[in-house]
TORKOL-4160 file (C-alpha; in steps of 0.2 Angstrom, whole numbers, padded with zeros to 4 digits, m for minus):
300
<pt num="1" X="0603" Y="0685" Z="0730"/>
<pt num="2" X="0611" Y="0683" Z="0712"/>
<pt num="3" X="0627" Y="0688" Z="0720"/>
<pt num="4" X="0626" Y="0674" Z="0732"/>
<pt num="5" X="0622" Y="0661" Z="0718"/>
<pt num="6" X="0637" Y="0667" Z="0708"/>
<pt num="7" X="0648" Y="0664" Z="0723"/>
<pt num="8" X="0642" Y="0648" Z="0727"/>
<pt num="9" X="0644" Y="0643" Z="0709"/>
<pt num="10" X="0662" Y="0649" Z="0709"/>
<pt num="11" X="0666" Y="0638" Z="0725"/>
<pt num="12" X="0660" Y="0624" Z="0715"/>
<pt num="13" X="0652" Y="0613" Z="0728"/>
<pt num="14" X="0651" Y="0598" Z="0718"/>
<pt num="15" X="0670" Y="0596" Z="0720"/>
<pt num="16" X="0669" Y="0596" Z="0739"/>
<pt num="17" X="0664" Y="0575" Z="0742"/>
<pt num="18" X="0680" Y="0572" Z="0733"/>
<pt num="19" X="0691" Y="0583" Z="0743"/>
<pt num="20" X="0682" Y="0576" Z="0758"/>
<pt num="21" X="0684" Y="0558" Z="0754"/>
<pt num="22" X="0704" Y="0559" Z="0754"/>
<pt num="23" X="0702" Y="0566" Z="0773"/>
<pt num="24" X="0689" Y="0554" Z="0778"/>
<pt num="25" X="0699" Y="0539" Z="0772"/>
<pt num="26" X="0714" Y="0544" Z="0781"/>
<pt num="27" X="0704" Y="0546" Z="0797"/>
<pt num="28" X="0695" Y="0528" Z="0794"/>
<pt num="29" X="0712" Y="0520" Z="0792"/>
<pt num="30" X="0718" Y="0528" Z="0809"/>
<pt num="31" X="0702" Y="0522" Z="0817"/>
<pt num="32" X="0706" Y="0504" Z="0810"/>
<pt num="33" X="0722" Y="0504" Z="0819"/>
<pt num="34" X="0716" Y="0510" Z="0835"/>
<pt num="35" X="0717" Y="0529" Z="0833"/>
<pt num="36" X="0705" Y="0542" Z="0835"/>
<pt num="37" X="0703" Y="0562" Z="0837"/>
<pt num="38" X="0688" Y="0569" Z="0831"/>
<pt num="39" X="0693" Y="0587" Z="0834"/>
<pt num="40" X="0708" Y="0585" Z="0822"/>
<pt num="41" X="0696" Y="0575" Z="0809"/>
<pt num="42" X="0685" Y="0589" Z="0810"/>
<pt num="43" X="0698" Y="0604" Z="0808"/>
<pt num="44" X="0706" Y="0592" Z="0795"/>
<pt num="45" X="0690" Y="0593" Z="0785"/>
<pt num="46" X="0688" Y="0612" Z="0788"/>
<pt num="47" X="0705" Y="0615" Z="0781"/>
<pt num="48" X="0703" Y="0605" Z="0765"/>
<pt num="49" X="0686" Y="0614" Z="0762"/>
<pt num="50" X="0695" Y="0631" Z="0764"/>
<pt num="51" X="0709" Y="0625" Z="0752"/>
<pt num="52" X="0696" Y="0616" Z="0739"/>
<pt num="53" X="0687" Y="0634" Z="0737"/>
<pt num="54" X="0703" Y="0642" Z="0736"/>
<pt num="55" X="0709" Y="0629" Z="0722"/>
<pt num="56" X="0691" Y="0632" Z="0713"/>
<pt num="57" X="0692" Y="0651" Z="0713"/>
<pt num="58" X="0711" Y="0652" Z="0708"/>
<pt num="59" X="0707" Y="0640" Z="0693"/>
<pt num="60" X="0692" Y="0651" Z="0689"/>
<pt num="61" X="0703" Y="0667" Z="0689"/>
<pt num="62" X="0719" Y="0658" Z="0681"/>
<pt num="63" X="0709" Y="0650" Z="0667"/>
<pt num="64" X="0699" Y="0666" Z="0663"/>
<pt num="65" X="0715" Y="0677" Z="0664"/>
<pt num="66" X="0723" Y="0666" Z="0651"/>
<pt num="67" X="0708" Y="0664" Z="0639"/>
<pt num="68" X="0706" Y="0646" Z="0641"/>
<pt num="69" X="0689" Y="0648" Z="0649"/>
<pt num="70" X="0678" Y="0654" Z="0633"/>
<pt num="71" X="0664" Y="0651" Z="0623"/>
<pt num="72" X="0672" Y="0635" Z="0615"/>
<pt num="73" X="0674" Y="0627" Z="0632"/>
<pt num="74" X="0662" Y="0613" Z="0634"/>
<pt num="75" X="0661" Y="0614" Z="0654"/>
<pt num="76" X="0651" Y="0625" Z="0664"/>
<pt num="77" X="0652" Y="0644" Z="0661"/>
<pt num="78" X="0663" Y="0651" Z="0675"/>
<pt num="79" X="0660" Y="0665" Z="0685"/>
<pt num="80" X="0674" Y="0678" Z="0679"/>
<pt num="81" X="0674" Y="0673" Z="0663"/>
<pt num="82" X="0654" Y="0677" Z="0661"/>
<pt num="83" X="0657" Y="0693" Z="0671"/>
<pt num="84" X="0647" Y="0687" Z="0685"/>
<pt num="85" X="0661" Y="0690" Z="0697"/>
<pt num="86" X="0675" Y="0703" Z="0693"/>
<pt num="87" X="0692" Y="0700" Z="0693"/>
<pt num="88" X="0696" Y="0712" Z="0707"/>
<pt num="89" X="0682" Y="0704" Z="0718"/>
<pt num="90" X="0689" Y="0685" Z="0712"/>
<pt num="91" X="0707" Y="0692" Z="0718"/>
<pt num="92" X="0701" Y="0699" Z="0736"/>
<pt num="93" X="0691" Y="0681" Z="0738"/>
<pt num="94" X="0707" Y="0672" Z="0734"/>
<pt num="95" X="0716" Y="0681" Z="0747"/>
<pt num="96" X="0703" Y="0679" Z="0760"/>
<pt num="97" X="0703" Y="0660" Z="0758"/>
<pt num="98" X="0722" Y="0659" Z="0757"/>
<pt num="99" X="0722" Y="0667" Z="0775"/>
<pt num="100" X="0708" Y="0657" Z="0780"/>
<pt num="101" X="0718" Y="0640" Z="0775"/>
<pt num="102" X="0733" Y="0646" Z="0783"/>
<pt num="103" X="0724" Y="0650" Z="0800"/>
<pt num="104" X="0713" Y="0634" Z="0798"/>
<pt num="105" X="0730" Y="0624" Z="0795"/>
<pt num="106" X="0739" Y="0631" Z="0810"/>
<pt num="107" X="0724" Y="0627" Z="0821"/>
<pt num="108" X="0724" Y="0609" Z="0814"/>
<pt num="109" X="0743" Y="0607" Z="0819"/>
<pt num="110" X="0740" Y="0614" Z="0835"/>
<pt num="111" X="0725" Y="0603" Z="0840"/>
<pt num="112" X="0735" Y="0589" Z="0834"/>
<pt num="113" X="0754" Y="0592" Z="0842"/>
<pt num="114" X="0751" Y="0606" Z="0854"/>
<pt num="115" X="0767" Y="0615" Z="0859"/>
<pt num="116" X="0777" Y="0599" Z="0861"/>
<pt num="117" X="0782" Y="0593" Z="0844"/>
<pt num="118" X="0791" Y="0609" Z="0835"/>
<pt num="119" X="0798" Y="0598" Z="0821"/>
<pt num="120" X="0782" Y="0592" Z="0818"/>
<pt num="121" X="0772" Y="0607" Z="0819"/>
<pt num="122" X="0784" Y="0617" Z="0807"/>
<pt num="123" X="0786" Y="0601" Z="0794"/>
<pt num="124" X="0767" Y="0602" Z="0792"/>
<pt num="125" X="0766" Y="0619" Z="0791"/>
<pt num="126" X="0778" Y="0618" Z="0777"/>
<pt num="127" X="0767" Y="0605" Z="0770"/>
<pt num="128" X="0751" Y="0617" Z="0773"/>
<pt num="129" X="0760" Y="0632" Z="0764"/>
<pt num="130" X="0765" Y="0620" Z="0749"/>
<pt num="131" X="0746" Y="0617" Z="0749"/>
<pt num="132" X="0742" Y="0633" Z="0747"/>
<pt num="133" X="0754" Y="0636" Z="0733"/>
<pt num="134" X="0748" Y="0621" Z="0724"/>
<pt num="135" X="0730" Y="0628" Z="0725"/>
<pt num="136" X="0735" Y="0645" Z="0718"/>
<pt num="137" X="0748" Y="0639" Z="0705"/>
<pt num="138" X="0737" Y="0626" Z="0695"/>
<pt num="139" X="0732" Y="0639" Z="0683"/>
<pt num="140" X="0737" Y="0656" Z="0690"/>
<pt num="141" X="0753" Y="0665" Z="0684"/>
<pt num="142" X="0765" Y="0663" Z="0670"/>
<pt num="143" X="0773" Y="0646" Z="0676"/>
<pt num="144" X="0755" Y="0638" Z="0680"/>
<pt num="145" X="0758" Y="0619" Z="0681"/>
<pt num="146" X="0743" Y="0615" Z="0674"/>
<pt num="147" X="0747" Y="0622" Z="0657"/>
<pt num="148" X="0763" Y="0610" Z="0657"/>
<pt num="149" X="0756" Y="0594" Z="0660"/>
<pt num="150" X="0759" Y="0593" Z="0679"/>
<pt num="151" X="0742" Y="0594" Z="0687"/>
<pt num="152" X="0739" Y="0576" Z="0687"/>
<pt num="153" X="0755" Y="0573" Z="0697"/>
<pt num="154" X="0750" Y="0586" Z="0710"/>
<pt num="155" X="0732" Y="0580" Z="0711"/>
<pt num="156" X="0739" Y="0563" Z="0716"/>
<pt num="157" X="0751" Y="0569" Z="0729"/>
<pt num="158" X="0739" Y="0583" Z="0736"/>
<pt num="159" X="0722" Y="0573" Z="0736"/>
<pt num="160" X="0731" Y="0557" Z="0738"/>
<pt num="161" X="0748" Y="0555" Z="0748"/>
<pt num="162" X="0747" Y="0572" Z="0758"/>
<pt num="163" X="0729" Y="0571" Z="0762"/>
<pt num="164" X="0726" Y="0554" Z="0766"/>
<pt num="165" X="0744" Y="0551" Z="0774"/>
<pt num="166" X="0745" Y="0569" Z="0781"/>
<pt num="167" X="0727" Y="0565" Z="0791"/>
<pt num="168" X="0734" Y="0548" Z="0797"/>
<pt num="169" X="0748" Y="0555" Z="0803"/>
<pt num="170" X="0740" Y="0570" Z="0812"/>
<pt num="171" X="0728" Y="0558" Z="0821"/>
<pt num="172" X="0740" Y="0543" Z="0824"/>
<pt num="173" X="0756" Y="0552" Z="0826"/>
<pt num="174" X="0765" Y="0538" Z="0818"/>
<pt num="175" X="0772" Y="0534" Z="0800"/>
<pt num="176" X="0765" Y="0519" Z="0792"/>
<pt num="177" X="0770" Y="0514" Z="0775"/>
<pt num="178" X="0755" Y="0504" Z="0771"/>
<pt num="179" X="0744" Y="0519" Z="0772"/>
<pt num="180" X="0752" Y="0523" Z="0755"/>
<pt num="181" X="0741" Y="0509" Z="0747"/>
<pt num="182" X="0724" Y="0518" Z="0751"/>
<pt num="183" X="0732" Y="0536" Z="0749"/>
<pt num="184" X="0735" Y="0530" Z="0731"/>
<pt num="185" X="0719" Y="0525" Z="0730"/>
<pt num="186" X="0711" Y="0542" Z="0734"/>
<pt num="187" X="0724" Y="0550" Z="0723"/>
<pt num="188" X="0720" Y="0539" Z="0707"/>
<pt num="189" X="0703" Y="0542" Z="0708"/>
<pt num="190" X="0705" Y="0561" Z="0711"/>
<pt num="191" X="0717" Y="0562" Z="0696"/>
<pt num="192" X="0704" Y="0552" Z="0687"/>
<pt num="193" X="0691" Y="0566" Z="0690"/>
<pt num="194" X="0704" Y="0579" Z="0683"/>
<pt num="195" X="0707" Y="0567" Z="0667"/>
<pt num="196" X="0689" Y="0568" Z="0664"/>
<pt num="197" X="0689" Y="0586" Z="0664"/>
<pt num="198" X="0704" Y="0586" Z="0652"/>
<pt num="199" X="0696" Y="0573" Z="0641"/>
<pt num="200" X="0680" Y="0585" Z="0641"/>
<pt num="201" X="0691" Y="0600" Z="0637"/>
<pt num="202" X="0705" Y="0594" Z="0626"/>
<pt num="203" X="0701" Y="0602" Z="0610"/>
<pt num="204" X="0698" Y="0618" Z="0619"/>
<pt num="205" X="0713" Y="0617" Z="0629"/>
<pt num="206" X="0725" Y="0613" Z="0615"/>
<pt num="207" X="0719" Y="0629" Z="0606"/>
<pt num="208" X="0722" Y="0639" Z="0621"/>
<pt num="209" X="0740" Y="0633" Z="0625"/>
<pt num="210" X="0735" Y="0623" Z="0641"/>
<pt num="211" X="0745" Y="0607" Z="0639"/>
<pt num="212" X="0737" Y="0593" Z="0649"/>
<pt num="213" X="0741" Y="0575" Z="0647"/>
<pt num="214" X="0727" Y="0572" Z="0637"/>
<pt num="215" X="0733" Y="0586" Z="0624"/>
<pt num="216" X="0751" Y="0579" Z="0624"/>
<pt num="217" X="0746" Y="0561" Z="0621"/>
<pt num="218" X="0729" Y="0562" Z="0613"/>
<pt num="219" X="0712" Y="0558" Z="0617"/>
<pt num="220" X="0711" Y="0540" Z="0614"/>
<pt num="221" X="0726" Y="0536" Z="0626"/>
<pt num="222" X="0717" Y="0548" Z="0638"/>
<pt num="223" X="0703" Y="0535" Z="0639"/>
<pt num="224" X="0717" Y="0521" Z="0642"/>
<pt num="225" X="0724" Y="0532" Z="0656"/>
<pt num="226" X="0708" Y="0534" Z="0663"/>
<pt num="227" X="0705" Y="0515" Z="0664"/>
<pt num="228" X="0723" Y="0513" Z="0672"/>
<pt num="229" X="0717" Y="0527" Z="0685"/>
<pt num="230" X="0701" Y="0519" Z="0691"/>
<pt num="231" X="0708" Y="0501" Z="0691"/>
<pt num="232" X="0725" Y="0506" Z="0699"/>
<pt num="233" X="0715" Y="0514" Z="0713"/>
<pt num="234" X="0703" Y="0498" Z="0716"/>
<pt num="235" X="0719" Y="0486" Z="0715"/>
<pt num="236" X="0728" Y="0497" Z="0728"/>
<pt num="237" X="0714" Y="0497" Z="0741"/>
<pt num="238" X="0711" Y="0478" Z="0737"/>
<pt num="239" X="0728" Y="0475" Z="0742"/>
<pt num="240" X="0728" Y="0485" Z="0757"/>
<pt num="241" X="0711" Y="0477" Z="0763"/>
<pt num="242" X="0718" Y="0459" Z="0759"/>
<pt num="243" X="0733" Y="0463" Z="0771"/>
<pt num="244" X="0723" Y="0471" Z="0786"/>
<pt num="245" X="0705" Y="0465" Z="0786"/>
<pt num="246" X="0699" Y="0457" Z="0801"/>
<pt num="247" X="0682" Y="0454" Z="0794"/>
<pt num="248" X="0674" Y="0453" Z="0777"/>
<pt num="249" X="0664" Y="0469" Z="0781"/>
<pt num="250" X="0680" Y="0479" Z="0775"/>
<pt num="251" X="0677" Y="0474" Z="0758"/>
<pt num="252" X="0660" Y="0483" Z="0759"/>
<pt num="253" X="0666" Y="0497" Z="0746"/>
<pt num="254" X="0670" Y="0485" Z="0732"/>
<pt num="255" X="0651" Y="0486" Z="0732"/>
<pt num="256" X="0654" Y="0501" Z="0722"/>
<pt num="257" X="0664" Y="0491" Z="0709"/>
<pt num="258" X="0649" Y="0492" Z="0695"/>
<pt num="259" X="0649" Y="0510" Z="0696"/>
<pt num="260" X="0667" Y="0512" Z="0693"/>
<pt num="261" X="0666" Y="0499" Z="0678"/>
<pt num="262" X="0651" Y="0508" Z="0671"/>
<pt num="263" X="0661" Y="0525" Z="0672"/>
<pt num="264" X="0676" Y="0516" Z="0663"/>
<pt num="265" X="0664" Y="0509" Z="0650"/>
<pt num="266" X="0657" Y="0526" Z="0646"/>
<pt num="267" X="0673" Y="0534" Z="0644"/>
<pt num="268" X="0679" Y="0521" Z="0631"/>
<pt num="269" X="0664" Y="0521" Z="0621"/>
<pt num="270" X="0663" Y="0540" Z="0621"/>
<pt num="271" X="0664" Y="0550" Z="0605"/>
<pt num="272" X="0658" Y="0566" Z="0611"/>
<pt num="273" X="0669" Y="0575" Z="0625"/>
<pt num="274" X="0654" Y="0585" Z="0630"/>
<pt num="275" X="0645" Y="0570" Z="0636"/>
<pt num="276" X="0659" Y="0568" Z="0647"/>
<pt num="277" X="0653" Y="0582" Z="0658"/>
<pt num="278" X="0640" Y="0572" Z="0669"/>
<pt num="279" X="0653" Y="0559" Z="0673"/>
<pt num="280" X="0665" Y="0571" Z="0684"/>
<pt num="281" X="0652" Y="0572" Z="0696"/>
<pt num="282" X="0647" Y="0554" Z="0695"/>
<pt num="283" X="0664" Y="0548" Z="0698"/>
<pt num="284" X="0667" Y="0560" Z="0713"/>
<pt num="285" X="0651" Y="0555" Z="0721"/>
<pt num="286" X="0655" Y="0535" Z="0718"/>
<pt num="287" X="0672" Y="0540" Z="0726"/>
<pt num="288" X="0664" Y="0547" Z="0740"/>
<pt num="289" X="0652" Y="0532" Z="0742"/>
<pt num="290" X="0666" Y="0521" Z="0742"/>
<pt num="291" X="0674" Y="0530" Z="0756"/>
<pt num="292" X="0659" Y="0530" Z="0767"/>
<pt num="293" X="0656" Y="0512" Z="0763"/>
<pt num="294" X="0675" Y="0507" Z="0768"/>
<pt num="295" X="0672" Y="0517" Z="0785"/>
<pt num="296" X="0655" Y="0508" Z="0788"/>
<pt num="297" X="0663" Y="0491" Z="0785"/>
<pt num="298" X="0676" Y="0496" Z="0798"/>
<pt num="299" X="0662" Y="0498" Z="0811"/>
<pt num="300" X="0652" Y="0482" Z="0807"/>
């Protein structure tokens, strides 16, 4: 039982609502334009589940291997760092979830395109392989991009543009540049969660050689950056809704505005990085609520 608890802790269940939100937004946007495919949406969620767990396991291993996860870190104690899971066992789990992600991704592509669209299938297979690579290379290896200030960029691209835009295309089978607006919204919010993590751990990251944007530009500027991310996400969705809404129910997700503003206020007034840890979960759940209300607004 203790072993199961350790693995569940390594999976970081609290990160899943944020990952699922990106897929659901893509599905909701497709639905609003007259397209739906429940099986593709379900398989996209399964694939995202495996990829997110893979990313979390790789991050657990990578930060521990580089010494970033240590007694000075303010976030939750990681499983490899604490010895709850051995490095060898974690590497095996990483291989397993890499294979699960690959198999699930191939199944998703087949469900969406069958055997008719070879070029599309190959293109999405490359995207899937890139997603697996991104999950592994955030903190693993000598050239981990998370240690070179590129974590924000990759989170925006994969949680936003690719997750939302890719889901839309898999369901609708068409390219629509307007989808980039809600895709950017989820990209900004996901990057905001990462930035909160980096604000919390900026002192230890600096000492450990992990160069995040907060380490590079400072704690104060990191706070202003957080404001830009949250407001940017809200503005992108507002532009999209203003362009396409067919009823005022489309604005229902904006009921979460007080929660986002409260998050901004807490960040701006913060002087104790450790106090930011609960805000990661709150922002992820607020994003999930934002997503569900958007979907509900389309139905009403």
